[in-house]
C-alpha positions in Angstrom: 44.1 -5.2 -26.7 41.8 -1.7 -26.3 39.1 -3.9 -24.4 41.1 -5.7 -22.2 42.2 -2.4 -21.1 39.3 -0.5 -20.7 37.8 -3.8 -18.6 40.5 -3.6 -16.5 40.1 -0.2 -15.6 36.4 -1.1 -14.9 37.7 -3.6 -12.5 39.9 -1.2 -10.9 37.2 1.7 -10.8 34.7 -1.1 -9.5 37.2 -2.2 -6.7 38.2 1.0 -5.8 34.5 2.0 -5.1 33.5 -1.3 -3.6 36.1 -0.3 -1.1 34.2 2.7 0.1 30.6 3.1 1.6 28.8 5.8 3.3 27.4 5.2 6.8 24.5 7.6 8.6 25.9 8.4 11.9 22.4 8.4 13.7 19.4 6.5 13.1 17.0 9.3 12.1 17.5 13.3 12.4 20.8 14.0 14.4 19.9 15.1 17.8 19.8 19.0 18.1 19.1 19.4 14.5 15.8 17.5 14.3 14.1 20.5 12.5 16.9 21.1 9.9 15.7 20.7 6.2 18.0 22.3 3.6 20.1 20.2 1.3 23.8 19.4 1.3 25.9 21.1 -1.1 29.1 20.1 -3.1 31.5 23.2 -4.7 35.1 23.5 -6.1 34.6 26.8 -8.1 36.8 28.4 -6.1 40.1 30.2 -6.7 42.1 27.1 -5.4 39.5 24.5 -6.8 39.4 23.5 -3.0 36.5 20.7 -3.0 34.1 21.9 -0.2 31.1 20.4 1.2 28.6 22.5 3.3 25.5 22.7 4.5 26.0 19.2 6.3 22.9 18.1 8.0 22.6 14.5 8.3 26.6 13.3 9.8 28.0 10.2 7.9 30.9 8.3 8.1 32.9 7.0 4.4 34.7 3.8 5.1 38.0 3.4 3.2 39.3 -0.1 3.9 43.2 -1.0 3.4 44.2 -4.0 1.2 43.5 -7.4 3.5 47.1 -8.1 3.3 47.9 -4.7 4.5 45.4 -4.3 7.3 46.6 -3.8 10.9 43.6 -3.3 12.9 44.1 0.4 13.3 41.2 2.7 12.6 41.6 6.6 12.3 38.5 8.8 11.9 39.4 12.5 9.8 37.3 15.4 10.5 38.0 17.8 7.6 38.4 21.8 8.6 36.5 24.7 7.2 35.6 26.8 10.2 32.5 24.8 10.5 31.1 26.5 7.5 32.4 23.7 5.1 34.4 20.9 4.9 37.7 20.9 2.5 36.9 17.1 2.3 39.6 16.2 0.2 42.4 18.4 0.9 41.7 17.6 4.7 40.3 14.6 4.0 40.1 11.8 1.6 43.7 12.8 0.3 45.3 11.9 3.7 42.9 8.9 4.1 43.9 7.3 0.9 47.6 7.8 1.9 47.0 6.1 5.7 45.1 3.2 4.0 48.4 2.3 1.9 49.6 2.2 5.7 47.1 -0.7 6.6 44.8 1.7 8.3 41.2 1.8 8.2 39.8 5.2 7.7 36.9 6.9 8.2 36.0 10.2 7.0 33.7 12.1 9.0 31.2 14.6 7.7 30.3 16.7 10.6 27.2 19.4 11.2 27.9 22.8 9.8 26.6 26.2 9.7 23.8 26.9 7.6 25.0 29.0 4.7 23.1 30.6 2.0 25.7 30.7 -0.8 27.2 27.7 -2.9 30.7 28.8 -2.8 31.9 29.1 1.1 35.6 28.9 0.8 35.2 32.2 -1.4 33.3 33.6 1.1 35.9 32.7 3.8 38.6 34.1 1.6 37.2 37.6 1.5 35.5 37.6 5.1 36.5 40.8 6.5 34.2 40.2 10.3 36.0 36.8 11.6 34.0 37.9 15.1 30.7 37.5 12.8 32.1 34.5 11.6 32.9 33.0 14.3 29.5 33.9 16.3 27.9 32.0 13.4 30.2 29.2 14.2 29.3 29.0 18.2 26.1 27.1 18.3 27.3 24.8 16.0 30.3 23.7 17.4 28.7 21.5 20.2 26.9 19.3 17.6 29.8 18.8 15.6 31.8 17.7 18.9 29.0 15.3 19.4 29.1 14.0 16.0 32.6 13.2 16.4 32.2 11.3 19.8 29.5 9.6 17.9 31.7 8.6 15.2 34.2 7.0 17.8 31.4 5.1 19.3 30.2 3.4 16.0 33.6 2.6 15.2 34.1 0.9 18.2 30.9 -0.8 18.0 31.6 -1.8 14.7 34.9 -3.0 15.5 34.8 -6.9 14.6 32.8 -6.0 11.3 35.7 -4.1 10.2 38.0 -6.1 11.7 39.4 -3.6 13.8 41.3 -3.8 17.3 38.8 -2.2 19.9 41.8 -0.1 21.6 43.2 0.9 18.6 40.5 3.4 17.3 42.1 7.2 16.8 40.3 10.4 15.5 42.4 13.0 13.2 41.2 16.6 12.6 42.1 19.6 10.8 41.9 23.2 11.7 38.2 23.2 12.9 37.9 19.4 12.7 41.1 19.8 15.4 38.9 21.1 17.4 36.5 18.2 17.0 38.9 15.8 17.5 40.9 17.2 20.7 37.3 17.8 22.4 37.1 14.2 22.4 40.1 13.8 24.3 38.1 15.1 27.2 34.6 14.1 28.9 34.7 10.8 27.0 32.6 7.6 28.1 34.0 3.7 27.8 32.3 3.7 24.3 33.6 7.2 22.7 37.1 7.6 24.3 39.6 7.7 21.3 42.7 5.4 21.8 44.6 8.5 20.4 44.0 11.9 19.3 45.8 13.5 16.4 45.5 17.7 15.8 47.0 19.2 12.6 46.8 22.9 13.2 44.0 22.2 15.1 41.8 25.3 17.0 41.9 24.1 20.2 40.4 26.6 22.6 40.4 26.2 26.5 36.8 26.3 25.9 36.4 22.5 24.9 38.8 20.9 27.5 38.3 19.9 30.7 40.5 18.3 33.5 43.5 15.6 32.5 42.6 11.8 33.2 45.1 9.3 34.1 43.6 7.7 30.5 43.7 10.8 28.9 44.3 9.6 25.3 48.0 9.9 23.8 48.4 13.2 21.5 49.8 14.0 18.7 49.9 17.5 17.0 51.6 19.5 13.7 51.4 23.1 13.5 53.5 25.5 11.4 54.9 28.5 13.8 53.8 31.0 11.1 50.1 29.7 11.3 47.6 33.0 10.6 45.7 32.1 13.1 48.4 31.7 15.7 46.9 27.9 16.4 50.6 27.1 17.6 50.0 28.8 20.5 47.3 26.3 21.0 49.3 23.6 20.3 51.9 24.6 22.7 49.4 25.0 25.6 48.0 21.4 25.0 51.7 20.2 25.2 52.2 21.2 28.4 49.0 20.3 29.6 49.4 16.7 28.9 53.2 16.3 29.9 52.2 17.9 33.3 50.0 15.0 33.6 52.5 12.8 32.2 50.5 11.3 29.5 51.9 10.7 26.0 52.2 13.7 23.5 54.1 14.8 20.5 54.3 17.7 19.1 55.9 19.3 15.6 56.1 22.9 15.6 57.3 24.0 12.2 58.8 26.9 11.5 57.0 27.6 8.1 53.9 26.2 6.6 51.0 28.7 7.6 47.5 27.3 8.0 46.0 25.0 5.8 49.2 22.8 4.2 47.1 19.5 4.5 49.1 16.6 3.6 52.4 19.3 3.5 54.5 20.9 1.0 57.9 19.8 -0.1 58.8 23.4 -0.1 59.1 23.3 3.6 59.3 20.3 6.4 55.2 20.2 6.5 55.1 17.2 4.0 57.2 15.1 6.6 54.1 15.1 9.3 52.3 12.1 8.1 55.5 9.9 8.1 55.8 11.3 11.7 52.6 10.6 12.9 52.7 7.0 11.4 56.4 6.4 13.2 54.7 7.7 16.6 51.4 5.7 16.1 54.1 2.9 16.2 56.2 3.8 19.1 52.9 4.1 21.2 51.9 0.6 20.0 48.9 1.8 18.3 50.0 0.3 14.9 51.6 -3.1 14.1 54.2 -3.4 11.2 53.2 -6.2 8.5 
């Protein structure tokens, strides 16, 4: 009996691993960072045990496939946050990905290019930083590269839609915090190949500088943010809502009274835990997810 259980666990593990693969976004070095030669790092040795990836040089997509019986042809690219200094790869990436896969959605977790840091504990560095302006200054030259990676990710998924059994008009991008900027930027200055069919920004940083004129086909937008967000990103969400509303483009915003910044999948102590369910309902309402 014990051998049978071990065998079953091994099969489950192998099957789970077979459902994921990592893909290089570019053939060769990413444009604009060809001379980067440092190594990517991973660390969760911080006071909250947040798994972080840092010093990303070669952007990748990790693919999570739903069960064939559940697959509905919709794809979501997830861009985790981390202030362009690291990626909270589980808290704002893999955890939501695993939830969405159970809803039949094919998920691609994006690792985009980041600031080159010289510490092995970027999350703790962020908590201890006293000079936010210096932090932002380090990020400024990296942001266009990260946004380019988001656009490239959309183009990759669309180009490989048949391989993953996806509908080419149901490919969206979702981001958290800094990843929300990567996602939101894709709603502007797009081509037919890298236009997302929907955008979701979760407590996203969406400064006016990333925006452009609204178009007649500007992608539908979903937003979730807490009113007590420590970075005041709720104000960004409100401004974006009115821009979509004025252009008569589909938009839905969930402005939560409590939750702060970085609530990830949410906390049952407040209303933040409901946003993923609301996202799925919105996608169904917009015809971007079909029920099976």
